[in-house]
C-alpha positions, 0 to 999 in steps of 0.5 A: 503473440510476440513476446519481448526478451525480457517477457520470455525471461519472465515467462521462464521466471514465473513459470507456465500458468493455468488460467481458470474462469471467474466463479460463480457468485450466485451461491449465498456467500459462506461464513467462517467457522474459524476466522474470528476478531481476537481483539479490538482497540479503539481508544477515543479519540482517535482517527487511525489510518496505517499500521505495520508490523514488527518486534512483536507489535503493531505499530499504528498512526493515528491521524490525531497526532500520535503512534501507538503500539499495541501487542499483536497477540493480545491487543494490549497497549505497549506505548503511545507516541508523546511526539504529535505529528501533523497527518492530514495531507501526506504521511505514513510509516515503516518498521525497520531495524539498525544496528540492532535497534528497532525503530518506526520511522513515520512521514508527516505533513511537517517531516520525518521522525523516527521512534525506538520500537521498544519504547516510542522514544523519539531517536530523531526528527527532521523538518521538511515543511511541506511534508513527506510521505510514506518511506521506504528503508534501503542502504541505510537510508530513509527514501521518501517523497516530499510534497516540495517536489524533492525526493529525500534520502535521510540516514537511517541513524541521525536522520541527516538528509544525504541526498536530495533529488528534484522531480518539479522541473521536468514535471510532465504536462497533464494528460487530458481529464486529470489536472495536476492542480486539481490533485494537489493540496497547497504544496508543489506536488503530492507523492505517495508511498515509497517502495523498495526492493533494497537496492532501488526505491520507486514512488508514484507521484499522484498528481503528475500521473508518473512513477519514478525510481532512484537508486537508493544509495545515491539518489540517481533517478533511473526512469520516469514511467507516465500513465494517462491518469493520477496515480495514488497507490504504492508500487509493487516491486517484483524481480523483473517488473514494478507493478502500478496501478492509475486512474486511467483505468489501467494496471501496469507492468514496468521493466524494472531495469529500463522503466519500459512498459511490459504490459497493461491490463485494462480495469472498468474503474480507477486503480488506487489500491496497491498490488500484492505479489506472490509466486506467478501472480499479482492480486490487485483490487479496484475501484470497480469492485473486483479483485483479479489475479493477474499473470505476473509475466504476461498480464494476462487475467487468471481470474477476477472476483466481483463484489456483490454490489450494495444498494446498486452501487459498486463497492470500492476496493482501496486495501491492498490484498493479502496472500498467505498459503492458498488464500488471498485476504481483501477488504472492501471500502465498505467494511467487509473482509473476504478470504478467496481461494488463491488458485480459483478465485472462489470465495471461502469466507467473508467477515465484517469485523466491525459494524457500520465501520469502513475499512481504512488503510491496507490489510496487514498480517503476521502470518497468524492474525490479519490486522484491520484498520476501520473508520467511521462511515458517516457518524456510524461505526468507529475508529479501531484496529482489530486483529483477526485469527486465521486458520 
């Protein structure tokens, strides 16, 4: 196979890879004698969705309105914001520090809001009437996609809009079977969560079936990458490539500098979870109920792990995997957390942390604990935040 120049560079960067066969899943799943739920936070009524770690706490977005700050070690509440946000359509949060002030920045249906991490005091609020999606912080700016069809760069200290870039004027034609109007709410567009490497910011536009990259400081658009399906997950930015998934049943690697496809891997269903990049592999969960370890440079699947079907149905994976040491952790929508051997994809253990509950949002970690957000499933289960102690 002939390799493009940047692909050869990538192979040199990531190194040689030994490919493992998919594991035998016929044996009963092992139970972990080590991993266990060490605290649970579930105040009613709540509707938890996203969580980030920082400053000794876990900050969780409650779609009922507030942000909760929970001590990551013991699960005790530190504060609940008095600012009531609207989080029905586009929303998300991130943790950052600026001039030695730790803060949580939250996008919501009405605008962008920054809270001081220590006590929840509101630092600033900037209205964006159509709503603003999950932000990324770079170059002293908070960058996020607005549902009005603009990407914004907010001053991290004051919330003042420093730049904005329109992405409606060149909206592409809809690919067959993915009509944009069916993917949007009432707003002109449906942006996804932004990601950054400190210089550039990338985000996918769900209804436009494309990923856009911008210079974080100036807002200049760098490139535009289009697929043949709606795109939900946050991009994953690596040293050379940006990794994205699409509902056209493919995972893509995009050249970070020029925005051209380097490889794609076909799956058996839509890809909506963010990918986790670690060393030579990118780990992706798919709605076909399979996690794949993909050679980050060449796009070859090293191993795949299919979840057991439940009552004859595939269990979708919407949560981003977490890589720690020699294990890959991921959560399935139906509510089970899995730990896989990173080298082979063999199941090490699995744990259902909250009976009858689904897993909502991505898994996150502080290196010692795995944090899981759950939601009700057809009236059963609970909306909660759980901490699992890891080996």
